[in-house]
C-alpha positions as CSV (number, residue, x, y, z in Angstrom):
1,X,-8.1,-4.9,-25.4
2,X,-4.5,-3.8,-25.7
3,X,-2.7,-0.5,-24.7
4,X,-2.6,0.4,-28.4
5,X,-6.4,0.2,-28.5
6,X,-6.6,2.8,-25.8
7,X,-5.1,5.5,-28.0
8,X,-1.6,5.6,-26.4
9,X,1.2,7.2,-28.4
10,X,4.1,5.2,-29.8
11,X,6.8,6.3,-27.4
12,X,4.8,5.1,-24.4
13,X,3.8,1.9,-26.2
14,X,7.5,1.3,-26.8
15,X,8.2,1.8,-23.1
16,X,5.4,-0.5,-22.1
17,X,6.5,-3.2,-24.5
18,X,10.0,-3.0,-23.0
19,X,8.5,-3.7,-19.6
20,X,6.5,-6.6,-21.0
21,X,3.1,-4.9,-20.7
22,X,0.6,-5.4,-23.6
23,X,-2.8,-5.6,-22.0
24,X,-4.2,-3.1,-19.5
25,X,-5.7,-4.0,-16.1
26,X,-9.4,-3.2,-15.5
27,X,-8.6,0.2,-13.9
28,X,-6.2,1.1,-16.7
29,X,-8.7,0.1,-19.3
30,X,-11.5,2.2,-17.7
31,X,-9.4,5.2,-16.6
32,X,-7.0,5.9,-19.4
33,X,-9.6,6.9,-22.1
34,X,-11.3,9.2,-19.5
35,X,-8.0,10.9,-18.6
36,X,-6.9,11.3,-22.2
37,X,-10.1,13.3,-22.8
38,X,-9.0,15.6,-20.0
39,X,-11.7,14.8,-17.6
40,X,-11.4,14.7,-13.8
41,X,-11.5,11.3,-12.2
42,X,-12.5,9.8,-8.9
43,X,-11.0,6.3,-8.6
44,X,-11.6,3.7,-5.9
45,X,-9.0,0.9,-6.2
46,X,-6.6,-1.1,-4.0
47,X,-2.9,-1.6,-4.2
48,X,-1.8,-4.0,-6.9
49,X,-4.6,-3.0,-9.4
50,X,-2.2,-1.0,-11.7
51,X,-3.5,2.4,-10.8
52,X,-0.1,4.1,-11.0
53,X,0.1,3.3,-14.7
54,X,-3.6,4.3,-15.0
55,X,-2.9,7.9,-14.0
56,X,0.8,8.3,-15.0
57,X,0.5,7.2,-18.7
58,X,-2.2,9.8,-19.7
59,X,-0.2,12.5,-17.9
60,X,3.0,11.6,-19.7
61,X,1.1,11.6,-23.0
62,X,-0.4,15.0,-22.4
63,X,2.9,16.5,-21.5
64,X,4.7,14.9,-24.4
65,X,2.1,16.3,-26.8
66,X,2.3,19.8,-25.3
67,X,6.0,20.2,-25.0
68,X,7.1,20.9,-28.6
69,X,9.2,24.0,-28.6
70,X,9.3,24.8,-24.9
71,X,12.1,27.2,-24.1
72,X,14.1,27.6,-20.9
73,X,13.9,25.5,-17.8
74,X,11.2,22.9,-17.5
75,X,8.3,23.9,-15.2
76,X,6.3,21.5,-13.0
77,X,3.3,20.6,-15.1
78,X,2.1,17.6,-13.1
79,X,2.0,17.1,-9.3
80,X,1.4,13.7,-7.7
81,X,1.0,13.7,-4.0
82,X,1.2,10.5,-2.0
83,X,1.5,9.7,1.8
84,X,4.7,7.8,2.1
85,X,8.3,7.9,0.8
86,X,8.3,4.3,-0.4
87,X,5.2,4.9,-2.5
88,X,6.5,8.1,-3.8
89,X,9.7,6.4,-4.9
90,X,7.8,3.6,-6.6
91,X,5.6,6.1,-8.5
92,X,8.7,8.0,-9.6
93,X,10.3,4.8,-10.9
94,X,7.2,3.9,-12.9
95,X,7.0,7.4,-14.4
96,X,10.6,7.0,-15.4
97,X,9.9,3.7,-17.1
98,X,6.8,4.9,-19.0
99,X,8.3,8.3,-20.0
100,X,11.8,7.3,-21.1
101,X,11.0,7.4,-24.8
102,X,8.6,10.4,-24.5
103,X,11.1,12.9,-23.3
104,X,9.2,13.5,-20.0
105,X,11.1,13.6,-16.8
106,X,10.2,13.5,-13.1
107,X,11.7,13.9,-9.7
108,X,10.7,12.6,-6.2
109,X,10.8,14.6,-3.0
110,X,10.1,13.4,0.5
111,X,11.2,14.1,4.1
112,X,13.6,12.2,6.3
113,X,16.6,13.0,4.1
114,X,18.6,16.1,3.3
115,X,17.0,18.3,0.7
116,X,20.0,19.4,-1.3
117,X,19.8,16.6,-3.9
118,X,16.1,17.3,-4.3
119,X,16.5,21.0,-4.7
120,X,19.2,20.5,-7.3
121,X,16.8,18.3,-9.4
122,X,14.1,21.0,-9.1
123,X,16.5,23.7,-10.2
124,X,17.4,21.6,-13.3
125,X,13.7,21.6,-14.3
126,X,11.1,18.9,-14.0
127,X,7.9,17.9,-15.8
128,X,6.3,15.6,-13.2
129,X,6.8,16.1,-9.4
130,X,6.1,13.3,-7.1
131,X,5.9,14.4,-3.4
132,X,4.9,13.7,0.1
133,X,2.9,16.5,1.7
134,X,5.3,17.7,4.4
135,X,8.4,18.1,2.2
136,X,6.3,19.6,-0.6
137,X,5.0,22.4,1.6
138,X,8.4,23.0,3.1
139,X,10.1,23.5,-0.3
140,X,7.2,25.6,-1.5
141,X,7.6,27.8,1.5
142,X,11.4,28.1,0.8
143,X,10.6,29.1,-2.8
144,X,12.0,26.1,-4.5
145,X,8.7,24.9,-5.9
146,X,6.0,26.9,-7.7
147,X,2.7,25.2,-8.6
148,X,1.4,28.0,-10.9
149,X,2.1,25.9,-14.1
150,X,0.6,22.7,-12.9
151,X,-2.0,21.3,-15.3
152,X,-2.5,17.8,-13.8
153,X,-2.8,17.0,-10.1
154,X,-3.1,13.5,-8.6
155,X,-3.9,12.7,-5.0
156,X,-3.0,9.0,-4.4
157,X,-3.9,6.9,-1.4
158,X,-6.1,9.8,-0.1
159,X,-7.6,7.7,2.7
160,X,-4.2,7.0,4.2
161,X,-3.2,10.7,3.9
162,X,-6.3,11.5,6.0
163,X,-5.5,8.8,8.5
164,X,-2.0,10.3,8.9
165,X,-3.3,13.7,9.6
166,X,-2.4,15.3,6.3
167,X,-5.8,16.9,5.6
168,X,-4.6,20.5,6.4
169,X,-1.5,20.1,4.4
170,X,-3.5,18.8,1.4
171,X,-5.8,21.8,1.6
172,X,-2.8,24.1,1.6
173,X,-1.4,22.4,-1.5
174,X,-4.8,22.5,-3.3
175,X,-5.1,26.2,-2.6
176,X,-1.8,26.8,-4.3
177,X,-2.8,25.1,-7.5
178,X,-4.3,26.9,-10.6
179,X,-8.1,26.7,-10.8
180,X,-7.9,25.4,-14.4
181,X,-6.4,21.9,-14.1
182,X,-7.2,18.2,-14.5
183,X,-7.6,16.6,-11.1
184,X,-7.3,12.9,-10.3
185,X,-8.3,11.5,-6.9
186,X,-7.5,7.9,-5.9
187,X,-8.5,6.1,-2.6
188,X,-8.8,2.5,-1.6
189,X,-11.9,3.3,0.5
190,X,-14.6,5.9,0.2
191,X,-15.8,7.0,3.6
192,X,-17.7,10.2,3.9
193,X,-14.6,12.2,4.8
194,X,-13.0,11.1,1.6
195,X,-16.1,11.9,-0.5
196,X,-16.2,15.4,1.1
197,X,-12.5,16.0,0.4
198,X,-12.9,14.8,-3.2
199,X,-15.8,17.2,-3.8
200,X,-13.6,20.1,-2.8
201,X,-11.0,19.1,-5.3
202,X,-12.8,17.7,-8.3
203,X,-15.3,19.3,-10.6
204,X,-17.8,16.9,-12.0
205,X,-15.6,13.8,-12.2
206,X,-16.0,10.5,-13.9
207,X,-15.9,7.6,-11.5
208,X,-14.1,4.3,-11.7
209,X,-14.4,1.6,-9.0
210,X,-12.4,-1.6,-8.8
211,X,-14.0,-3.8,-6.1
212,X,-11.8,-5.5,-3.6
213,X,-12.9,-9.0,-4.8
214,X,-11.8,-8.0,-8.3
215,X,-8.3,-7.2,-6.9
216,X,-7.6,-10.6,-5.2
217,X,-10.1,-13.2,-6.4
218,X,-8.6,-16.3,-8.1
219,X,-5.0,-14.9,-8.0
220,X,-4.1,-15.3,-4.3
221,X,-4.4,-18.6,-2.5
222,X,-5.3,-17.8,1.1
223,X,-4.7,-19.9,4.1
224,X,-5.4,-19.5,7.9
225,X,-3.4,-20.9,10.8
226,X,-4.9,-20.8,14.3
227,X,-2.0,-20.5,16.6
228,X,-1.3,-19.1,20.1
229,X,0.5,-15.8,20.3
230,X,3.6,-17.3,21.9
231,X,4.0,-19.9,19.1
232,X,3.7,-17.5,16.2
233,X,7.4,-17.1,15.7
234,X,7.9,-20.9,16.0
235,X,5.3,-21.5,13.3
236,X,6.9,-18.8,11.1
237,X,10.3,-20.6,11.4
238,X,8.6,-23.9,10.7
239,X,7.0,-22.7,7.5
240,X,10.2,-21.0,6.2
241,X,12.4,-24.0,6.9
242,X,10.0,-26.7,5.8
243,X,9.2,-25.1,2.5
244,X,12.6,-23.7,1.7
245,X,11.2,-20.3,1.1
246,X,13.5,-17.9,-0.8
247,X,11.5,-14.7,-0.3
248,X,8.6,-13.9,2.0
249,X,7.1,-10.6,3.2
250,X,5.9,-10.7,6.8
251,X,3.5,-8.1,8.2
252,X,3.8,-7.1,11.9
253,X,1.3,-4.7,13.5
254,X,3.9,-2.8,15.4
255,X,7.5,-1.6,15.0
256,X,8.6,-3.2,18.2
257,X,7.1,-6.5,17.0
258,X,8.9,-6.3,13.7
259,X,12.3,-5.8,15.4
260,X,11.5,-8.7,17.7
261,X,10.7,-11.1,14.8
262,X,14.0,-10.2,13.1
263,X,16.0,-11.0,16.3
264,X,14.2,-14.3,16.7
265,X,14.8,-15.3,13.1
266,X,18.4,-14.3,13.4
267,X,18.8,-16.9,16.2
268,X,18.0,-19.7,13.8
269,X,20.2,-18.3,11.0
270,X,17.3,-16.9,8.9
271,X,18.4,-13.6,7.4
272,X,15.7,-11.0,7.9
273,X,15.4,-7.2,8.0
274,X,12.7,-4.9,9.2
275,X,11.2,-1.9,7.5
276,X,9.3,0.6,9.6
277,X,9.1,4.3,10.7
278,X,11.9,4.2,13.2
279,X,14.4,3.2,10.5
280,X,16.2,5.9,8.6
281,X,15.3,6.4,4.9
282,X,18.7,4.9,3.9
283,X,18.2,1.8,6.1
284,X,14.7,1.3,4.7
285,X,15.9,1.6,1.1
286,X,18.8,-0.8,1.7
287,X,16.5,-3.3,3.3
288,X,14.1,-3.1,0.4
289,X,16.9,-3.5,-2.2
290,X,18.3,-6.5,-0.3
291,X,14.9,-8.1,-0.3
292,X,14.4,-7.4,-4.0
293,X,17.8,-8.8,-4.9
294,X,17.1,-11.9,-2.8
295,X,20.0,-11.1,-0.4
296,X,17.5,-11.1,2.4
297,X,15.1,-14.0,2.7
298,X,12.5,-12.3,5.0
299,X,11.4,-8.7,5.1
300,X,9.3,-7.8,8.2
301,X,7.2,-4.7,7.6
302,X,4.6,-2.6,9.3
303,X,1.6,-1.7,7.2
304,X,2.4,2.0,6.6
305,X,6.1,1.3,5.8
306,X,5.0,-1.3,3.3
307,X,3.1,1.2,1.1
308,X,5.0,1.3,-2.1
309,X,6.7,-2.1,-1.8
310,X,6.6,-3.6,-5.2
311,X,8.6,-6.8,-5.6
312,X,8.2,-8.8,-8.8
313,X,7.2,-12.4,-8.5
314,X,6.7,-12.3,-4.7
315,X,5.2,-15.7,-4.0
316,X,4.3,-15.5,-0.4
317,X,3.0,-13.0,2.1
318,X,2.5,-13.9,5.8
319,X,0.2,-11.9,8.2
320,X,2.1,-12.5,11.4
321,X,-0.5,-10.3,13.1
322,X,-4.0,-9.8,11.6
323,X,-4.7,-6.2,10.8
324,X,-7.4,-4.4,12.9
325,X,-8.7,-2.7,9.7
326,X,-10.2,-5.2,7.2
327,X,-9.2,-3.2,4.1
328,X,-5.6,-3.4,5.2
329,X,-5.8,-7.2,4.8
330,X,-6.5,-6.7,1.1
331,X,-3.6,-4.2,0.7
332,X,-1.3,-6.8,2.4
333,X,-2.2,-9.8,0.3
334,X,-2.1,-7.6,-2.8
335,X,1.7,-7.6,-2.5
336,X,1.6,-11.1,-4.0
337,X,-0.5,-12.1,-7.0
338,X,0.2,-8.7,-8.6
339,X,-0.8,-8.1,-12.2
340,X,-1.4,-11.6,-13.7
341,X,0.8,-13.5,-11.3
342,X,-0.5,-15.9,-8.7
343,X,0.6,-15.9,-5.0
344,X,0.0,-17.2,-1.5
345,X,-1.2,-15.3,1.5
346,X,-0.9,-17.0,4.9
347,X,-2.4,-15.5,8.1
348,X,-1.8,-16.4,11.7
349,X,-4.7,-15.8,14.1
350,X,-4.5,-16.0,17.9
351,X,-7.4,-15.9,20.3
352,X,-7.4,-12.1,20.5
353,X,-7.6,-11.6,16.8
354,X,-10.8,-13.6,16.1
355,X,-12.9,-10.5,15.9
356,X,-10.5,-9.0,13.3
357,X,-10.8,-12.2,11.3
358,X,-14.6,-12.0,11.3
359,X,-14.4,-8.4,10.0
360,X,-11.9,-9.4,7.2
361,X,-14.0,-12.4,6.0
362,X,-17.1,-10.2,6.0
363,X,-15.4,-7.6,3.9
364,X,-14.0,-10.0,1.3
365,X,-17.1,-12.3,1.4
366,X,-14.9,-15.3,1.6
367,X,-14.2,-17.9,4.3
368,X,-10.4,-18.4,4.4
369,X,-9.5,-22.1,4.4
370,X,-8.0,-23.2,7.8
371,X,-4.9,-25.3,8.0
372,X,-5.4,-27.7,11.0
373,X,-2.3,-29.9,10.5
374,X,0.7,-28.0,11.9
375,X,2.9,-28.6,14.9
376,X,1.4,-25.9,17.1
377,X,-2.3,-26.5,16.5
378,X,-2.8,-28.1,19.9
379,X,-1.6,-25.0,21.7
380,X,-4.5,-22.8,20.4
381,X,-6.4,-21.1,23.3
382,X,-10.1,-21.3,23.6
383,X,-12.3,-18.3,24.4
384,X,-13.0,-18.2,28.1
385,X,-16.5,-19.0,29.1
386,X,-18.3,-16.6,31.4
387,X,-19.3,-18.0,34.8
388,X,-22.6,-16.9,36.2
389,X,-22.4,-15.3,39.7
390,X,-23.4,-17.6,42.5
391,X,-26.5,-16.9,44.4
392,X,-26.1,-13.9,46.7
393,X,-22.9,-12.8,45.0
394,X,-23.0,-9.6,43.0
395,X,-21.3,-9.5,39.6
396,X,-19.0,-6.5,39.8
397,X,-17.4,-7.4,36.5
398,X,-18.0,-4.7,33.9
399,X,-19.1,-6.0,30.6
400,X,-16.1,-6.0,28.2
401,X,-16.2,-4.7,24.7
402,X,-15.5,-7.0,21.9
403,X,-11.9,-6.8,20.9
404,X,-11.5,-5.2,17.5
405,X,-15.3,-4.5,17.2
406,X,-17.0,-1.4,16.2
407,X,-16.7,0.1,19.7
408,X,-12.9,0.0,19.4
409,X,-12.6,0.6,15.7
410,X,-11.9,4.4,15.9
411,X,-9.3,4.0,18.6
412,X,-7.6,1.2,16.6
413,X,-7.5,3.5,13.6
414,X,-5.9,6.2,15.7
415,X,-3.3,3.8,17.0
416,X,-2.6,2.6,13.5
417,X,-2.2,6.0,12.0
418,X,-0.2,7.4,14.9
419,X,2.6,5.0,14.4
420,X,4.3,7.8,12.6
421,X,2.4,10.8,11.3
422,X,3.9,12.9,8.7
423,X,6.7,12.2,6.2
424,X,9.7,13.1,8.3
425,X,9.4,16.8,7.6
426,X,8.0,18.1,10.8
427,X,11.0,16.9,12.8
428,X,14.4,17.5,11.2
429,X,15.8,14.6,13.2
430,X,13.0,12.2,12.1
431,X,14.4,9.0,10.8
432,X,11.4,7.9,8.8
433,X,7.7,8.1,8.2
434,X,4.8,5.8,7.9
435,X,1.3,6.2,6.6
436,X,-1.8,3.9,7.0
437,X,-10.3,-6.9,-0.7
438,X,-11.8,-11.3,-2.2
439,X,-13.9,-14.0,-3.1
440,X,-17.6,-14.6,-3.5
441,X,-20.5,-15.4,-1.4
442,X,-20.3,-19.1,-2.2
443,X,-17.4,-19.5,0.3
444,X,-15.0,-21.0,-2.1
445,X,-12.8,-22.7,0.4
446,X,-11.2,-25.1,-2.2
447,X,-8.6,-27.6,-1.0
448,X,-7.2,-26.6,2.4
449,X,-3.4,-26.1,2.0
450,X,-1.3,-28.4,4.0
451,X,1.6,-27.3,6.2
452,X,3.9,-27.9,3.3
453,X,2.2,-25.6,0.8
454,X,5.1,-25.5,-1.6
455,X,4.9,-29.2,-2.4
456,X,1.1,-28.9,-2.8
457,X,1.5,-26.2,-5.4
458,X,3.9,-28.3,-7.3
């Protein structure tokens, strides 16, 4: 199956060929024919599956075919709403690539920066508008944006928009759209809240689901290091230095933790930068560009700031902290092994993260191979054993909940999403924003990677 077999017009095929794309991914192969027929779509797919092309290519083709003798300033015909600035920028870049020979333009708007450049682009006329919810509503209220001509609407990363508290903003945007439109709804997970939201937006949609294991199986080599919390940075330095890593994306659970890792790497002359919600939009973009250009060896990111990071041929991702939400693990390792490339995902696990690990392995139905031979293996703590109270002594200790278990899951989600709600629009001084799987049951552990994984891959 090629893109030409899907009925894509020549100008878009030419653009895809220029990017080196000839064969569609599963979600593209399934979604594009549905969308070219004008049907609504409910898609469940993770990052790295090619869903941006899956929804943007049909939209560009529809607009190209419709715009024949349009007079006057271009009007917004397609709206793509996404939770974070980085992801919005990435989608805009892809729309530019795919639409460059089709005569279809786009612009991206988001908070955290001055609006003047964005409003100038809107005044010049735009076919496809990519936006974060806060800035979109703000410019709508100011009269810069009208949605009355929108024929195609996409909600991308819907689960993360709900996690960030955008539900009311999304409802306001939907209320401003024409009743007659094609609606596309994408989410990595489908909890009841997402299903309910999709039902209020979509008519009778076609459904496409790309399972987590399809997104990561056989493309990403996974490895697990048990290590004490205090030795994580030393292990990170050891891996970078021993393997002469040129480029690695490291995930930290918190903004403070990301900054701390950067400082510790700087002490050993390893150039690193952090990207998270407390950084200004300019600083985040510079850090990302430096990383893409290989000027920075290590990029430390929080989960929400990492949405939209798309670095070609990224070989290694390291989970410095395991995520408390299992699906996030899949999003993280999906940063490597993108498209048809292979990659490596290494995870550090301390004693407090064992419950998170169990949830992750249950989700992906895969037991991650453990690397036992590394300099800090002997420092791993063991779970404390409970001592029974002696005779006559009352046990006043309240039973503790399992860390990261179902009792704490909702509070963990709140903590994760509250890292930075919104897209920098609710606070004019805001410096940034942040939003919020694979294997098979045969436990394919394969050969356990050694501490020097690079030499092993060779």
